[in-house]
C-alpha positions in Angstrom: 7.8 2.2 -17.8 9.6 -0.8 -16.6 13.0 -1.6 -17.8 13.2 -4.5 -20.3 15.6 -6.5 -17.9 12.9 -5.9 -15.1 10.0 -7.1 -17.5 12.2 -10.5 -18.5 12.6 -11.3 -14.7 8.8 -11.3 -14.0 8.0 -15.3 -14.3 4.5 -16.7 -13.9 3.7 -18.5 -10.8 3.3 -22.1 -11.4 -0.4 -22.1 -12.0 0.1 -19.2 -14.7 2.5 -20.9 -16.7 1.4 -21.3 -20.2 1.2 -24.9 -21.4 3.3 -25.7 -24.2 0.6 -25.9 -26.8 -1.4 -22.9 -25.6 -2.4 -20.4 -28.4 -3.3 -16.7 -28.2 -5.5 -15.9 -31.2 -8.2 -13.4 -31.8 -10.2 -14.5 -28.6 -7.1 -14.6 -26.2 -4.7 -12.3 -27.7 -1.7 -10.7 -26.0 -2.8 -7.5 -28.0 -6.1 -5.9 -27.1 -8.0 -4.1 -29.9 -6.4 -0.7 -29.0 -2.8 -2.2 -28.3 -1.6 -1.3 -31.7 2.1 -1.0 -32.7 2.5 2.4 -34.4 5.6 2.0 -36.1 6.1 5.5 -36.8 9.5 5.6 -38.2 13.8 4.9 -40.8 15.5 4.1 -43.9 15.2 2.9 -44.7 13.3 3.2 -46.3 15.5 0.4 -46.5 17.0 1.4 -49.7 16.2 -1.6 -51.6 14.9 -2.2 -55.1 13.0 -5.5 -56.0 15.2 -8.5 -55.9 16.9 -9.4 -58.9 15.9 -12.7 -60.6 17.3 -15.9 -59.6 18.5 -13.9 -56.4 16.0 -15.5 -53.9 16.5 -14.4 -50.2 17.6 -17.8 -48.3 16.1 -18.6 -45.3 18.4 -19.1 -42.3 19.4 -22.3 -41.1 18.4 -22.8 -37.4 21.1 -21.4 -35.1 23.0 -19.8 -38.1 24.7 -17.0 -37.1 24.7 -17.7 -33.3 21.1 -16.8 -33.2 19.0 -19.5 -31.6 15.6 -20.2 -32.5 13.0 -20.8 -29.7 12.5 -24.5 -29.3 8.8 -25.8 -29.1 7.3 -24.7 -25.7 10.1 -22.3 -25.1 7.7 -19.7 -24.2 6.2 -21.8 -21.8 8.3 -20.5 -18.4 8.0 -16.9 -19.8 6.0 -14.2 -18.4 3.2 -12.5 -20.8 5.2 -9.3 -19.9 8.4 -11.0 -21.3 6.5 -12.2 -24.4 5.1 -8.7 -25.1 8.8 -7.2 -24.6 9.9 -9.9 -27.2 7.4 -8.6 -29.5 8.3 -5.1 -29.1 12.0 -5.9 -29.6 10.9 -8.0 -32.7 8.8 -5.1 -34.3 11.6 -2.4 -33.5 14.1 -5.1 -35.0 12.3 -5.6 -38.2 11.9 -2.0 -38.9 15.5 -1.1 -38.2 16.6 -3.7 -40.6 14.2 -3.7 -43.2 13.9 0.0 -43.5 17.5 1.6 -42.5 17.2 4.0 -45.5 13.9 5.0 -44.7 13.6 5.2 -41.4 12.7 8.6 -40.1 9.1 9.2 -38.7 7.8 12.5 -39.7 4.4 14.0 -39.2 2.7 13.4 -42.5 6.2 12.4 -44.0 7.1 16.3 -44.3 10.3 17.1 -46.1 12.5 18.9 -43.7 15.6 20.0 -45.9 18.3 18.4 -43.8 20.4 17.8 -46.9 19.9 18.7 -50.8 17.5 21.5 -50.1 18.4 23.2 -53.3 17.9 22.0 -57.0 21.3 20.3 -57.5 23.7 21.9 -60.3 26.5 20.3 -62.1 24.8 17.1 -62.7 23.1 15.9 -66.0 19.8 13.6 -66.2 19.7 10.8 -68.4 15.8 11.2 -68.4 14.0 14.4 -68.7 10.8 15.1 -66.8 7.8 17.4 -67.5 4.5 18.4 -66.2 2.6 16.1 -68.8 4.1 12.9 -67.3 2.0 10.6 -65.2 3.3 9.9 -61.7 4.8 6.4 -62.3 6.3 7.6 -65.7 8.1 10.3 -63.6 9.0 8.1 -60.8 10.7 5.6 -63.5 12.6 8.6 -64.9 13.7 9.8 -61.4 15.0 6.4 -60.4 17.0 6.0 -63.6 18.7 9.5 -63.1 19.3 8.5 -59.5 21.2 5.2 -60.5 23.2 7.2 -63.0 24.2 9.9 -60.6 27.9 10.0 -60.1 27.1 10.6 -56.5 24.2 10.3 -54.2 23.4 10.6 -50.6 20.3 10.2 -48.8 19.4 10.5 -44.9 16.8 10.7 -42.2 18.1 12.0 -38.9 14.4 12.6 -36.9 12.1 9.4 -36.3 11.2 6.6 -34.3 8.8 4.0 -33.0 5.9 5.2 -30.7 3.7 2.3 -29.8 2.0 0.5 -27.1 2.0 -3.5 -26.9 -0.4 -4.6 -23.9 0.8 -2.7 -21.0 4.2 -2.0 -22.3 4.9 1.4 -24.0 7.7 1.5 -26.5 9.4 4.7 -27.5 12.2 3.9 -30.4 14.1 6.2 -32.2 15.9 5.7 -35.3 18.5 7.4 -37.7 20.0 6.4 -40.8 22.1 7.5 -43.9 23.5 6.3 -47.1 26.1 7.4 -49.4 26.8 6.1 -53.0 29.9 7.0 -54.9 29.9 6.3 -58.8 27.0 5.1 -60.8 24.7 2.2 -59.5 25.8 0.2 -62.4 29.6 0.9 -62.1 31.4 -2.4 -61.0 33.6 -0.3 -58.7 31.0 1.8 -57.0 31.3 2.6 -53.1 28.7 2.4 -50.5 28.6 3.7 -46.9 25.4 3.2 -45.0 24.4 3.5 -41.3 21.2 3.1 -39.2 20.8 3.7 -35.4 17.9 2.8 -33.3 17.6 3.7 -29.9 15.1 4.1 -26.8 13.5 0.7 -25.9 16.5 -1.2 -27.1 19.6 -0.1 -28.6 20.9 -1.2 -32.0 23.1 -0.1 -34.7 25.0 -0.9 -37.8 27.4 0.3 -40.3 28.7 -1.0 -43.6 30.6 0.0 -46.4 32.4 -1.5 -49.4 35.1 0.6 -51.4 34.7 -1.6 -54.6 31.5 -3.3 -55.0 32.8 -5.3 -57.8 35.9 -6.6 -56.2 34.7 -6.7 -52.4 34.9 -7.2 -49.7 32.0 -5.5 -47.8 32.7 -4.4 -44.2 30.0 -4.6 -41.5 29.9 -3.9 -37.9 27.0 -3.8 -35.3 26.5 -2.5 -32.0 28.5 -3.7 -29.0 27.8 -1.0 -26.7 25.3 1.9 -26.1 23.7 4.6 -27.9 23.9 7.9 -26.0 22.3 11.2 -26.6 24.5 14.3 -26.2 23.0 17.7 -25.0 22.0 18.6 -28.5 20.1 15.5 -29.1 22.7 13.7 -31.2 22.8 10.0 -31.0 26.5 8.8 -30.2 27.5 5.2 -30.8 29.6 4.1 -27.5 31.2 0.8 -28.6 31.2 -0.7 -32.0 31.5 -4.6 -32.4 34.0 -6.7 -34.2 34.1 -5.9 -37.8 32.7 -8.7 -40.2 34.0 -9.2 -43.6 31.9 -10.6 -46.5 33.3 -11.7 -49.8 31.0 -10.0 -52.1 27.3 -8.8 -52.2 26.0 -12.3 -52.9 27.4 -13.5 -49.5 26.2 -10.4 -47.7 22.8 -10.9 -49.1 22.5 -14.5 -48.0 23.8 -13.7 -44.3 21.8 -10.4 -44.1 19.0 -10.8 -46.4 19.3 -7.2 -47.6 20.6 -5.6 -50.7 21.8 -2.0 -50.0 22.3 -1.3 -53.5 18.4 -1.3 -54.0 16.2 2.0 -53.1 13.5 -0.3 -51.6 12.1 -3.7 -51.4 8.9 -3.3 -53.2 8.0 -3.8 -56.9 6.5 -0.6 -57.9 5.4 -1.1 -61.8 2.5 -0.6 -63.8 1.3 -4.1 -62.9 1.3 -3.0 -59.1 0.2 0.5 -58.8 -3.2 1.9 -59.2 -4.7 3.5 -62.2 -4.5 6.8 -60.8 -0.7 6.4 -60.6 -0.6 5.3 -64.1 -3.0 8.0 -65.5 -2.9 10.9 -63.0 -1.0 14.2 -63.1 1.9 15.6 -61.2 1.9 19.0 -59.6 4.5 21.7 -60.1 5.5 23.7 -57.2 8.5 26.2 -58.0 11.3 24.0 -59.2 10.0 20.7 -58.0 7.1 18.3 -59.1 5.2 16.5 -56.6 2.8 13.4 -57.0 1.6 10.3 -55.2 2.1 6.6 -56.2 -0.4 4.3 -54.4 0.3 0.5 -54.7 -2.4 -2.1 -55.1 -1.4 -4.1 -52.0 -3.7 -7.0 -53.1 -1.2 -7.8 -55.9 1.2 -10.1 -53.9 4.0 -9.4 -56.2 4.3 -5.7 -54.9 5.4 -6.6 -51.4 6.7 -10.0 -51.9 10.3 -9.0 -51.6 9.6 -7.0 -48.3 7.8 -9.8 -46.8 10.6 -12.3 -47.5 13.1 -10.0 -45.5 10.8 -9.3 -42.8 10.4 -13.3 -42.5 14.1 -14.0 -42.7 14.9 -11.4 -39.9 12.2 -12.5 -37.5 13.3 -16.1 -38.0 16.8 -15.3 -37.4 16.9 -12.8 -34.6 13.6 -13.9 -32.7 13.1 -17.6 -33.4 9.8 -16.6 -35.0 7.7 -19.1 -37.5 4.7 -18.8 -39.5 4.9 -15.2 -40.3 2.2 -13.8 -42.2 1.6 -10.0 -43.2 -1.6 -8.5 -44.4 -0.8 -5.1 -46.1 -3.7 -2.5 -45.9 -2.1 0.3 -47.4 1.1 1.2 -49.5 1.9 4.8 -50.9 4.6 7.0 -51.7 4.6 11.0 -51.6 7.7 11.9 -54.0 9.2 15.3 -54.8 11.4 15.5 -58.2 13.3 18.4 -59.2 12.5 19.7 -62.5 15.9 18.7 -63.6 14.8 15.2 -63.0 16.6 14.1 -60.0 14.7 12.8 -56.9 14.3 15.5 -53.9 12.5 13.2 -51.4 10.5 10.3 -51.2 8.0 9.7 -48.4 6.2 6.4 -47.5 3.1 5.4 -45.9 2.4 1.6 -45.1 0.0 -0.1 -42.9 -0.4 -3.7 -42.4 -1.3 -6.3 -39.9 1.4 -9.2 -38.8 0.7 -12.5 -37.3 3.5 -14.7 -35.8 4.5 -17.7 -33.7 7.0 -17.6 -30.8 7.5 -21.5 -30.1 4.3 -23.0 -29.6 2.6 -19.4 -28.8 0.5 -17.9 -31.5 0.4 -13.9 -31.5 -2.2 -12.5 -33.9 -3.0 -9.0 -35.1 0.0 -6.9 -34.5 -1.1 -3.9 -36.3 1.6 -1.6 -37.7 1.5 1.8 -39.1 4.7 3.5 -40.8 5.5 7.0 -42.1 9.0 8.0 -43.3 10.7 10.7 -45.1 13.9 10.2 -47.0 15.9 13.2 -48.6 18.7 13.1 -51.0 21.5 15.1 -52.2 24.0 14.9 -55.3 26.6 17.3 -54.3 29.8 16.0 -53.1 31.0 19.2 -51.4 28.0 19.1 -48.8 28.7 17.5 -45.6 26.5 15.0 -44.2 25.3 14.8 -40.5 27.0 12.3 -38.7 26.5 12.2 -34.6 27.5 15.4 -33.3 29.4 16.6 -36.3 29.1 16.7 -40.0 31.8 14.8 -42.4 32.8 15.0 -46.2 31.6 12.0 -48.1 35.5 10.7 -48.1 35.6 10.7 -44.5 33.1 7.8 -44.1 35.1 5.5 -45.9 37.8 5.8 -43.2 35.5 5.1 -40.1 36.5 1.4 -40.1 39.9 1.9 -40.3 
């Protein structure tokens, strides 16, 4: 596979240069029918819940944050190879930013038992669960218990993107984790989170806050490389300068994501299928399992997800006219018999269209599968690069 730098140096001959108004559509696409982006990633999940009322995600201003938009015709002097490379990076970036907490691709979203692989003790659920509950009722109870836990960690270590766009193959790995200390409703709750994406292009970010109510929120991105050691651990070599945000509102305005949420979908009785509202759960040992399927024809279910994706593509790639047509969205969930989430796997499928300058690209088919695992034990160490750390040690990494 050619390196991205080599791809970007391929310039079309004069008679091959795209005119400013040239359009690639269904009849003349960059992507052939079989050139499908199979984003098999990791949040993350992005650990996001539906946006709060009145907290609309703001669109980025042109050039905001030093990220330039592509002006009209900006693609005209770039080879098809370069455009495809841009698309590959765009898709990797979208999944990386949107799903940092649910970003590990595992075959069939299988539970691996990386953390929290026994039923948590010393924790008390505010909502009990039982075998007679519907899938949606059990999910709502488990989410409430998650929010009210004094400590919660979730992690994905194995995953990535394996896809092909035109003649360019993309192999992209992703790892992620998040720690919350305190109940979600506590004003002084602490958060630490990290995402790494590596392979075709390297990306990494970490952020934390010692007191969400008082702020500030510290954030840093990659300013170096991601290296793999002999044991397969991903090591970040070079972090950028730490950015400081006064509070969560400012962070959401600049980054478009709310790390206090478990996902960016709206999963309610109005957006799930009838089977999710009236079906049964299965008991296996000390864990209940069930599936929640979302009715993707209901726009409100995926509106928050779309807003974040549009924001990131506009701010980082200069993309406009982003449209997303969801085909499938479902969750495979395990809940301990004491009411706490054991794992959440997600499967999603959608087709994305976007404009890069005057170039239209249609039919980017994306299929995702993720698995996120949960722990509520403060004594359990969390994998971090080539070692493991106590939860208190993560908040010292920015020092």
